[in-house]
N, CA, C and O atoms as a MOPAC input file, in Angstrom:
PM7 MOZYME 1SCF
protein

 N    -14.76200 1    69.83500 1    35.95800 1
 C    -15.74000 1    69.16000 1    35.66000 1
 C    -15.58200 1    68.16400 1    33.76500 1
 O    -15.41700 1    66.96200 1    33.55600 1
 N    -15.72300 1    69.28500 1    32.79800 1
 C    -15.17400 1    68.61200 1    31.60000 1
 C    -14.01000 1    68.89200 1    30.82700 1
 O    -14.18700 1    69.02400 1    29.61600 1
 N    -13.12300 1    68.98200 1    31.17500 1
 C    -11.14300 1    69.36500 1    31.60200 1
 C    -10.80900 1    68.40700 1    30.15300 1
 O    -10.97500 1    67.19000 1    30.23900 1
 N    -10.46800 1    68.84100 1    29.20300 1
 C    -10.00600 1    68.17800 1    28.06900 1
 C    -11.04500 1    67.87200 1    26.66100 1
 O    -10.77800 1    67.32400 1    25.59100 1
 N    -12.73200 1    68.67400 1    27.34200 1
 C    -13.17400 1    68.00600 1    25.82900 1
 C    -12.79500 1    69.36800 1    24.81100 1
 O    -12.39100 1    70.50500 1    25.05400 1
 N    -13.14700 1    68.63000 1    23.55000 1
 C    -12.89800 1    70.03600 1    22.21900 1
 C    -13.99900 1    69.87100 1    21.82700 1
 O    -14.67700 1    69.16600 1    22.57400 1
 N    -14.48500 1    70.23000 1    20.94900 1
 C    -15.50300 1    70.54200 1    19.92400 1
 C    -15.24600 1    71.10500 1    18.74400 1
 O    -14.36800 1    71.92000 1    18.46300 1
 N    -16.38700 1    70.42900 1    17.80300 1
 C    -16.24900 1    70.64100 1    16.24900 1
 C    -17.41700 1    71.82000 1    16.05400 1
 O    -18.61100 1    71.83600 1    16.35400 1
 N    -16.59100 1    72.74600 1    15.45100 1
 C    -17.30400 1    74.64400 1    14.81800 1
 C    -17.49900 1    74.04000 1    13.61100 1
 O    -16.71000 1    73.53000 1    12.81500 1
 N    -19.00100 1    74.22100 1    13.60700 1
 C    -19.97700 1    74.50600 1    12.19700 1
 C    -19.82400 1    76.06200 1    11.84000 1
 O    -20.39600 1    77.04100 1    12.32000 1
 N    -18.62000 1    75.92700 1    10.58700 1
 C    -18.49400 1    77.02000 1    10.09500 1
 C    -20.22900 1    77.48200 1     8.91400 1
 O    -21.08600 1    78.36500 1     8.95100 1
 N    -20.02600 1    76.61800 1     8.28600 1
 C    -21.17000 1    76.85000 1     7.31100 1
 C    -21.99600 1    75.57800 1     6.54700 1
 O    -21.33200 1    74.62400 1     6.14200 1
 N    -23.36500 1    75.59800 1     6.37700 1
 C    -24.18200 1    74.42400 1     5.66500 1
 C    -24.85700 1    75.11800 1     4.94500 1
 O    -25.44600 1    76.17300 1     5.17900 1
 N    -24.75400 1    74.38500 1     3.84800 1
 C    -25.49300 1    75.13400 1     2.88700 1
 C    -26.24500 1    74.06400 1     1.84000 1
 O    -25.67600 1    73.47400 1     0.92100 1
 N    -27.50400 1    73.96900 1     2.15900 1
 C    -28.41200 1    73.28800 1     1.28200 1
 C    -29.60100 1    73.74200 1     0.53100 1
 O    -30.43400 1    74.26200 1     1.27400 1
 N    -29.89400 1    73.70800 1    -0.57200 1
 C    -30.84300 1    74.54100 1    -0.99500 1
 C    -32.24400 1    73.98300 1    -0.67300 1
 O    -32.60400 1    72.80600 1    -0.68400 1
 N    -32.96800 1    75.11300 1    -0.37700 1
 C    -34.18500 1    74.49400 1     0.19300 1
 C    -35.31300 1    73.36200 1    -1.03000 1
 O    -35.97500 1    72.37200 1    -0.71700 1
 N    -35.18600 1    73.87700 1    -2.12500 1
 C    -35.65900 1    73.09900 1    -3.19300 1
 C    -34.73200 1    73.03500 1    -4.07100 1
 O    -33.76800 1    73.79700 1    -4.15000 1
 N    -35.02700 1    71.96000 1    -4.89400 1
 C    -34.62200 1    71.33300 1    -5.83900 1
 C    -35.65900 1    71.33500 1    -7.48600 1
 O    -36.86800 1    71.10300 1    -7.52300 1
 N    -34.95100 1    71.59600 1    -8.46200 1
 C    -36.21500 1    71.13200 1    -8.82700 1
 C    -36.06000 1    69.77700 1    -9.80500 1
 O    -34.91800 1    69.83400 1   -10.26000 1
 N    -36.73500 1    68.59300 1   -10.30900 1
 C    -37.16500 1    67.50000 1   -10.25500 1
 C    -35.69700 1    67.03700 1   -11.57600 1
 O    -35.18500 1    67.73400 1   -12.45200 1
 N    -35.58400 1    66.42700 1   -11.39800 1
 C    -33.95900 1    65.98400 1   -12.83700 1
 C    -32.84400 1    67.06000 1   -12.78800 1
 O    -32.05800 1    67.20800 1   -13.72400 1
 N    -32.79400 1    68.09500 1   -11.21500 1
 C    -31.71200 1    69.22300 1   -11.44500 1
 C    -30.54100 1    68.76600 1   -10.32800 1
 O    -30.69700 1    68.01800 1    -9.36300 1
 N    -29.66500 1    69.25900 1   -10.64100 1
 C    -28.66800 1    68.99600 1    -9.39700 1
 C    -28.76600 1    70.02100 1    -8.35900 1
 O    -29.19700 1    71.17300 1    -8.40700 1
 N    -28.25400 1    69.31400 1    -7.38600 1
 C    -28.46200 1    69.90500 1    -6.15900 1
 C    -26.83600 1    69.82500 1    -5.46500 1
 O    -26.29600 1    68.72200 1    -5.54300 1
 N    -25.85400 1    71.24000 1    -4.62700 1
 C    -24.77500 1    70.83700 1    -4.31300 1
 C    -24.99700 1    71.13000 1    -2.57100 1
 O    -25.60900 1    72.03000 1    -1.99700 1
 N    -24.37100 1    70.18700 1    -2.14100 1
 C    -24.39100 1    70.33600 1    -0.32900 1
 C    -23.06700 1    70.74900 1    -0.14600 1
 O    -22.14200 1    70.41300 1    -0.88600 1
 N    -22.95500 1    71.56100 1     0.94900 1
 C    -21.80800 1    72.11500 1     1.27100 1
 C    -21.28700 1    71.75600 1     2.94700 1
 O    -22.01300 1    72.24300 1     3.81300 1
 N    -20.42400 1    71.17100 1     3.28900 1
 C    -20.27100 1    71.50500 1     4.99700 1
 C    -18.50800 1    71.82300 1     5.20100 1
 O    -17.45300 1    71.21900 1     5.00400 1
 N    -18.96600 1    73.17800 1     5.72600 1
 C    -17.38200 1    73.60100 1     6.43600 1
 C    -17.44000 1    73.40400 1     7.50200 1
 O    -18.51200 1    73.66000 1     8.05200 1
 N    -16.69200 1    73.03700 1     8.04200 1
 C    -16.44200 1    72.80400 1     9.40200 1
 C    -14.57500 1    73.30900 1    10.37500 1
 O    -13.76400 1    73.76600 1     9.56900 1
 N    -14.14800 1    73.23500 1    11.57600 1
 C    -13.38100 1    73.39500 1    11.81300 1
 C    -13.26900 1    72.70800 1    13.11800 1
 O    -13.89300 1    72.97400 1    14.14500 1
 N    -12.32400 1    71.72400 1    12.91600 1
 C    -12.16100 1    70.40000 1    13.57100 1
 C    -11.49700 1    71.46900 1    15.62500 1
 O    -11.89400 1    71.42100 1    16.78900 1
 N    -10.78600 1    71.95100 1    15.13700 1
 C    -10.39700 1    72.71200 1    16.42700 1
 C     -9.60300 1    72.17500 1    17.72400 1
 O     -9.76400 1    72.44500 1    18.91400 1
 N     -8.66700 1    71.30000 1    17.06000 1
 C     -7.92400 1    69.95300 1    17.80400 1
 C     -8.79200 1    69.14600 1    18.26600 1
 O     -8.75100 1    68.76100 1    19.43500 1
 N     -9.55600 1    68.83400 1    17.55400 1
 C    -10.80300 1    67.52300 1    17.45500 1
 C    -10.45200 1    66.41800 1    16.44600 1
 O     -9.55300 1    66.71700 1    15.66100 1
 N    -10.96600 1    65.26100 1    16.33000 1
 C    -10.75800 1    64.24800 1    14.84100 1
 C    -12.25300 1    64.50700 1    14.95000 1
 O    -12.92100 1    64.77600 1    15.94800 1
 N    -12.54900 1    64.38700 1    13.90100 1
 C    -13.81500 1    63.93900 1    13.33100 1
 C    -13.90700 1    62.52900 1    12.60100 1
 O    -13.32900 1    61.95000 1    11.68100 1
 N    -14.69100 1    62.34300 1    13.28300 1
 C    -14.78900 1    60.63000 1    13.27400 1
 C    -15.88000 1    60.22100 1    11.82200 1
 O    -15.47000 1    59.43500 1    10.96900 1
 N    -17.06700 1    60.77500 1    11.73200 1
 C    -17.86000 1    60.55600 1    10.69200 1
 C    -18.82300 1    61.83100 1    10.26100 1
 O    -19.49500 1    62.41500 1    11.11000 1
 N    -18.82800 1    62.16300 1     9.03700 1
 C    -19.65800 1    63.46000 1     8.54800 1
 C    -21.22400 1    62.44900 1     7.79100 1
 O    -20.87200 1    61.50200 1     7.08800 1
 N    -22.45100 1    62.60500 1     7.90400 1
 C    -23.45400 1    61.70900 1     7.48900 1
 C    -24.43100 1    63.09000 1     6.64800 1
 O    -24.50100 1    64.31400 1     6.75100 1
 N    -24.84300 1    62.39200 1     6.10700 1
 C    -25.96700 1    63.28200 1     5.30000 1
 C    -27.02000 1    62.30800 1     4.82900 1
 O    -26.88900 1    61.18700 1     4.33700 1
 N    -28.20600 1    63.09000 1     5.12900 1
 C    -29.69600 1    62.62800 1     5.27200 1
 C    -30.56900 1    63.09500 1     4.24600 1
 O    -30.27400 1    64.19300 1     3.77500 1
 N    -31.72000 1    62.43400 1     3.72500 1
 C    -32.47900 1    62.34600 1     3.17200 1
 C    -33.49800 1    61.58900 1     3.85100 1
 O    -33.34500 1    60.43700 1     4.25700 1
 N    -35.05900 1    62.61700 1     4.01300 1
 C    -36.20200 1    61.64700 1     4.90000 1
 C    -35.86100 1    60.66100 1     5.91400 1
 O    -36.42300 1    59.56700 1     5.86900 1
 N    -34.97200 1    60.92700 1     6.86400 1
 C    -34.16900 1    60.25100 1     8.08600 1
 C    -33.53400 1    58.86500 1     7.58900 1
 O    -33.46700 1    57.78800 1     8.18300 1
 N    -33.09000 1    59.23100 1     6.31500 1
 C    -32.71200 1    57.92200 1     5.58700 1
 C    -30.92500 1    58.21400 1     5.35700 1
 O    -30.84800 1    59.12500 1     4.53200 1
 N    -30.25000 1    58.00400 1     5.56100 1
 C    -28.76900 1    58.03000 1     5.40300 1
 C    -28.36900 1    58.31600 1     4.20400 1
 O    -29.25700 1    57.87200 1     3.47700 1
 N    -27.62400 1    58.75600 1     3.60700 1
 C    -27.63300 1    58.29600 1     1.95500 1
 C    -25.60300 1    58.59100 1     1.40800 1
 O    -25.02400 1    58.22000 1     0.38700 1
 N    -25.14600 1    59.27200 1     2.45400 1
 C    -23.69700 1    59.41700 1     2.43500 1
 C    -22.90300 1    59.93400 1     3.59000 1
 O    -23.15900 1    60.89000 1     4.32300 1
 N    -21.70000 1    58.96100 1     3.61200 1
 C    -20.73600 1    58.92600 1     5.61500 1
 C    -19.69800 1    59.34900 1     4.54800 1
 O    -19.51400 1    59.23500 1     3.33600 1
 N    -18.93200 1    60.07300 1     5.98800 1
 C    -17.73600 1    60.23500 1     5.18200 1
 C    -16.69600 1    59.65200 1     6.46900 1
 O    -17.10100 1    59.96400 1     7.58900 1
 N    -15.70900 1    59.03300 1     6.43700 1
 C    -15.87000 1    58.17900 1     8.27100 1
 C    -13.71800 1    58.41600 1     7.69700 1
 O    -13.12300 1    57.43300 1     7.25500 1
 N    -13.14600 1    59.49200 1     7.81900 1
 C    -11.63600 1    59.79200 1     7.60500 1
 C    -11.07800 1    58.35100 1     8.21000 1
 O    -10.39100 1    57.83500 1     7.32900 1
 N    -11.12100 1    57.55800 1     9.33000 1
 C    -10.54400 1    56.61500 1     9.92600 1
 C    -10.94100 1    55.46400 1     9.26800 1
 O    -10.55100 1    54.48200 1     9.90000 1
 N    -11.65200 1    55.11800 1     8.10100 1
 C    -12.00900 1    53.69900 1     7.71200 1
 C    -11.94200 1    53.61500 1     6.36000 1
 O    -11.74300 1    54.62100 1     5.68000 1
 N    -12.13700 1    52.12200 1     5.70500 1
 C    -11.49600 1    52.07600 1     4.53700 1
 C    -12.92000 1    51.06700 1     3.91900 1
 O    -13.39100 1    50.08600 1     4.49400 1
 N    -13.21200 1    51.44200 1     3.09600 1
 C    -12.85100 1    52.85800 1     2.41100 1
 C    -13.74000 1    53.95200 1     3.20200 1
 O    -14.83900 1    53.78200 1     3.73000 1
 N    -12.99600 1    55.05900 1     3.13900 1
 C    -13.21700 1    55.98800 1     3.89900 1
 C    -14.80300 1    57.19100 1     3.80800 1
 O    -15.34100 1    57.94000 1     4.62400 1
 N    -15.10300 1    56.77500 1     2.19400 1
 C    -16.86900 1    57.38100 1     1.62800 1
 C    -17.85000 1    55.64700 1     1.74800 1
 O    -17.68300 1    54.44500 1     1.54300 1
 N    -18.86600 1    56.61000 1     2.21400 1
 C    -19.77700 1    54.97400 1     1.88700 1
 C    -21.16800 1    55.85800 1     1.08900 1
 O    -21.28800 1    57.02000 1     1.47900 1
 N    -21.92700 1    55.50700 1     0.30100 1
 C    -23.09500 1    55.83600 1    -0.66500 1
 C    -23.56800 1    55.01800 1    -0.38000 1
 O    -23.25600 1    53.85100 1    -0.61700 1
 N    -24.97300 1    55.65900 1     0.55600 1
 C    -26.22600 1    54.57300 1     0.45600 1
 C    -27.39300 1    54.29700 1    -0.13600 1
 O    -28.16800 1    54.94400 1     0.56900 1
 N    -28.01500 1    53.79400 1    -0.92200 1
 C    -28.80400 1    53.70700 1    -2.28200 1
 C    -30.07300 1    54.49000 1    -1.14300 1
 O    -30.34300 1    54.16300 1     0.01300 1
 N    -30.70000 1    55.66500 1    -2.03800 1
 C    -31.75200 1    56.08300 1    -1.45700 1
 C    -32.85500 1    56.92100 1    -2.83100 1
 O    -32.47000 1    57.59700 1    -3.78500 1
 N    -34.16600 1    56.56700 1    -2.46800 1
 C    -34.76500 1    56.88800 1    -4.02100 1
 C    -34.83000 1    58.40200 1    -3.80700 1
 O    -35.23500 1    59.06900 1    -2.85500 1
 N    -34.35700 1    58.70100 1    -4.86800 1
 C    -34.28500 1    60.56800 1    -5.63300 1
 C    -32.87100 1    60.89500 1    -5.33800 1
 O    -32.45100 1    62.00800 1    -5.65300 1
 N    -32.11500 1    60.04900 1    -4.77600 1
 C    -30.69400 1    60.93600 1    -4.65000 1
 C    -29.78900 1    59.94700 1    -5.25500 1
 O    -29.87500 1    58.73200 1    -5.42800 1
 N    -28.89700 1    60.83200 1    -5.52500 1
 C    -27.31700 1    60.67500 1    -6.71700 1
 C    -26.23400 1    61.06000 1    -6.36600 1
 O    -26.09400 1    62.24300 1    -6.67300 1
 N    -25.15700 1    60.53700 1    -5.73400 1
 C    -24.32800 1    61.18200 1    -5.39500 1
 C    -23.29700 1    60.57300 1    -5.97900 1
 O    -22.89200 1    59.41400 1    -5.89200 1
 N    -22.75300 1    61.91400 1    -6.86100 1
 C    -21.64600 1    61.63300 1    -7.81300 1
 C    -20.43900 1    61.57500 1    -7.04100 1
 O    -20.03700 1    62.61800 1    -6.52500 1
 N    -19.70500 1    60.34300 1    -6.86300 1
 C    -18.20400 1    60.36700 1    -6.28000 1
 C    -17.49600 1    60.92000 1    -7.13200 1
 O    -16.69600 1    61.56800 1    -6.45700 1
 N    -17.26700 1    61.08700 1    -8.20000 1
 C    -16.10900 1    61.66300 1    -9.32100 1
 C    -15.87500 1    63.09400 1    -8.81200 1
 O    -14.95000 1    63.68800 1    -9.36500 1
 N    -16.57600 1    63.77700 1    -7.81600 1
 C    -16.54200 1    65.32400 1    -8.30800 1
 C    -16.12200 1    65.28000 1    -6.33400 1
 O    -15.63000 1    66.32700 1    -5.91400 1
 N    -16.32800 1    64.13000 1    -5.28300 1
 C    -16.19200 1    65.09200 1    -4.02300 1
 C    -15.23500 1    65.49500 1    -3.90300 1
 O    -14.32600 1    65.19200 1    -4.67600 1
 N    -15.05400 1    66.41200 1    -2.79300 1
 C    -13.87000 1    67.07800 1    -2.67900 1
 C    -13.20400 1    65.93000 1    -1.50300 1
 O    -13.98300 1    65.37200 1    -0.73000 1
 N    -11.99700 1    65.69600 1    -1.45800 1
 C    -11.34900 1    64.85900 1    -0.30000 1
 C    -10.70900 1    65.91100 1     1.13200 1
 O    -10.41000 1    67.10500 1     1.14100 1
 N    -10.68400 1    65.18300 1     1.91100 1
 C    -10.22100 1    66.27600 1     2.78700 1
 C     -9.34200 1    65.34100 1     3.52800 1
 O     -8.65100 1    65.75100 1     4.46000 1

């Protein structure tokens, strides 16, 4: 019934529960494609998307303005 279906396996998701106002927080997501293709990876704060990486798109990284969120694109890890 589901022949040929592949999955992406989430290995680790690291998000701090609390961050002091004015301090930085690092978010990390480790995954295994296991033969599949990653379409997009998205991060949200309070139901608002603030970061998206879409490997097949140009540009691959999109940052959306969300109050209280600053994405330092100079340190993003390239996949």
